[in-house]
C-alpha positions as CSV (number, residue, x, y, z in Angstrom):
1,X,99.9,100.3,91.0
2,X,101.3,98.6,94.1
3,X,101.5,101.1,96.9
4,X,102.8,98.9,99.7
5,X,104.2,95.4,100.3
6,X,104.4,93.9,103.7
7,X,104.6,90.7,105.7
8,X,102.1,90.7,108.5
9,X,102.1,88.3,111.5
10,X,98.5,87.6,112.4
11,X,97.8,86.0,115.8
12,X,94.8,83.8,116.5
13,X,93.3,82.7,119.8
14,X,90.9,79.8,119.8
15,X,87.7,80.6,121.7
16,X,87.0,76.9,122.1
17,X,90.3,75.5,123.5
18,X,92.2,78.7,124.0
19,X,95.2,77.6,121.9
20,X,97.2,80.5,120.5
21,X,99.2,80.5,117.2
22,X,100.2,83.0,114.5
23,X,100.5,82.9,110.7
24,X,102.6,85.1,108.4
25,X,100.8,86.7,105.4
26,X,102.2,88.5,102.4
27,X,100.1,91.6,101.9
28,X,100.0,93.8,98.8
29,X,98.2,97.1,98.8
30,X,97.2,98.1,95.3
31,X,95.5,101.2,93.8
32,X,93.6,100.6,90.6
33,X,93.1,102.9,87.6
34,X,90.0,104.3,89.3
35,X,91.9,105.3,92.4
36,X,90.3,102.5,94.5
37,X,92.6,100.9,97.1
38,X,92.7,97.1,97.4
39,X,94.4,94.7,99.7
40,X,95.6,91.2,98.6
41,X,96.7,88.5,101.0
42,X,98.7,85.4,100.3
43,X,100.3,82.5,102.3
44,X,103.1,80.5,100.8
45,X,102.4,82.1,97.4
46,X,98.7,81.2,97.4
47,X,96.0,83.8,97.5
48,X,94.1,83.9,100.7
49,X,91.0,85.7,102.2
50,X,91.8,88.4,104.7
51,X,92.6,86.8,108.1
52,X,90.8,89.8,109.7
53,X,87.4,88.6,108.4
54,X,85.3,85.6,109.2
55,X,85.8,84.3,105.7
56,X,89.6,84.3,106.1
57,X,89.7,82.9,109.6
58,X,92.0,79.9,109.8
59,X,91.3,76.6,111.7
60,X,92.7,76.1,115.1
61,X,95.6,73.5,114.8
62,X,94.2,71.7,117.9
63,X,90.4,71.6,117.6
64,X,89.7,72.8,114.0
65,X,87.4,75.7,114.9
66,X,87.9,78.8,112.7
67,X,88.8,82.2,114.2
68,X,89.5,85.7,113.0
69,X,93.0,87.0,113.7
70,X,94.5,90.3,114.8
71,X,97.7,91.9,113.7
72,X,100.7,91.6,116.1
73,X,103.6,92.7,113.9
74,X,104.5,93.7,110.3
75,X,107.5,94.2,108.2
76,X,107.4,96.5,105.1
77,X,109.1,95.3,102.0
78,X,110.7,98.1,100.0
79,X,109.2,98.7,96.6
80,X,111.6,98.8,93.6
81,X,112.1,102.2,92.2
82,X,110.7,103.9,95.3
83,X,113.9,106.0,95.6
84,X,115.8,106.2,98.7
85,X,119.3,104.8,99.3
86,X,118.4,101.1,98.8
87,X,121.3,99.4,97.0
88,X,120.5,97.6,93.8
89,X,122.4,95.1,91.6
90,X,122.2,94.9,87.8
91,X,121.2,91.5,86.6
92,X,123.0,91.1,83.3
93,X,122.0,87.4,82.5
94,X,118.7,86.3,84.0
95,X,119.3,82.7,83.3
96,X,122.6,82.4,85.1
97,X,122.0,84.9,87.9
98,X,121.9,83.1,91.2
99,X,120.3,80.0,89.8
100,X,120.1,78.4,93.2
101,X,117.2,80.7,94.0
102,X,114.9,78.6,91.8
103,X,115.6,75.5,93.9
104,X,115.6,77.1,97.3
105,X,112.8,76.0,99.7
106,X,110.0,78.5,100.1
107,X,109.7,80.2,103.5
108,X,106.6,79.0,105.1
109,X,103.8,81.3,106.3
110,X,102.3,78.4,108.3
111,X,101.6,78.3,112.0
112,X,104.1,79.8,114.5
113,X,103.7,78.7,118.1
114,X,103.6,81.7,120.4
115,X,106.2,81.7,123.2
116,X,104.8,81.2,126.6
117,X,105.7,83.8,129.2
118,X,108.1,82.8,131.8
119,X,106.4,81.7,135.1
120,X,106.6,84.4,137.8
121,X,109.5,83.9,140.1
């Protein structure tokens, strides 16, 4: 059973050239039938290793070295049927319901340049 959905912004800082960037990951927390909790990561709809481990470190866009990231922000995605006051809309005809959504470009989870702080005045 899915217990939580979130979008997590993960920041990386290259220890070689000191470039900073961030990447957005979709994260699914899942509890299996044995009660074991799992975490699944994806970027742009493709499964990915955890960016918080050496195996999931992404390459620096400037020098190519791989680095482990750290969480800087997250947004929870409400689960359907989780109660609360979230509005819902009945989909009567799946084929004709908002067909443009099938052709809409996917939001990218790729590199976000971090803003540079304003120089001291």
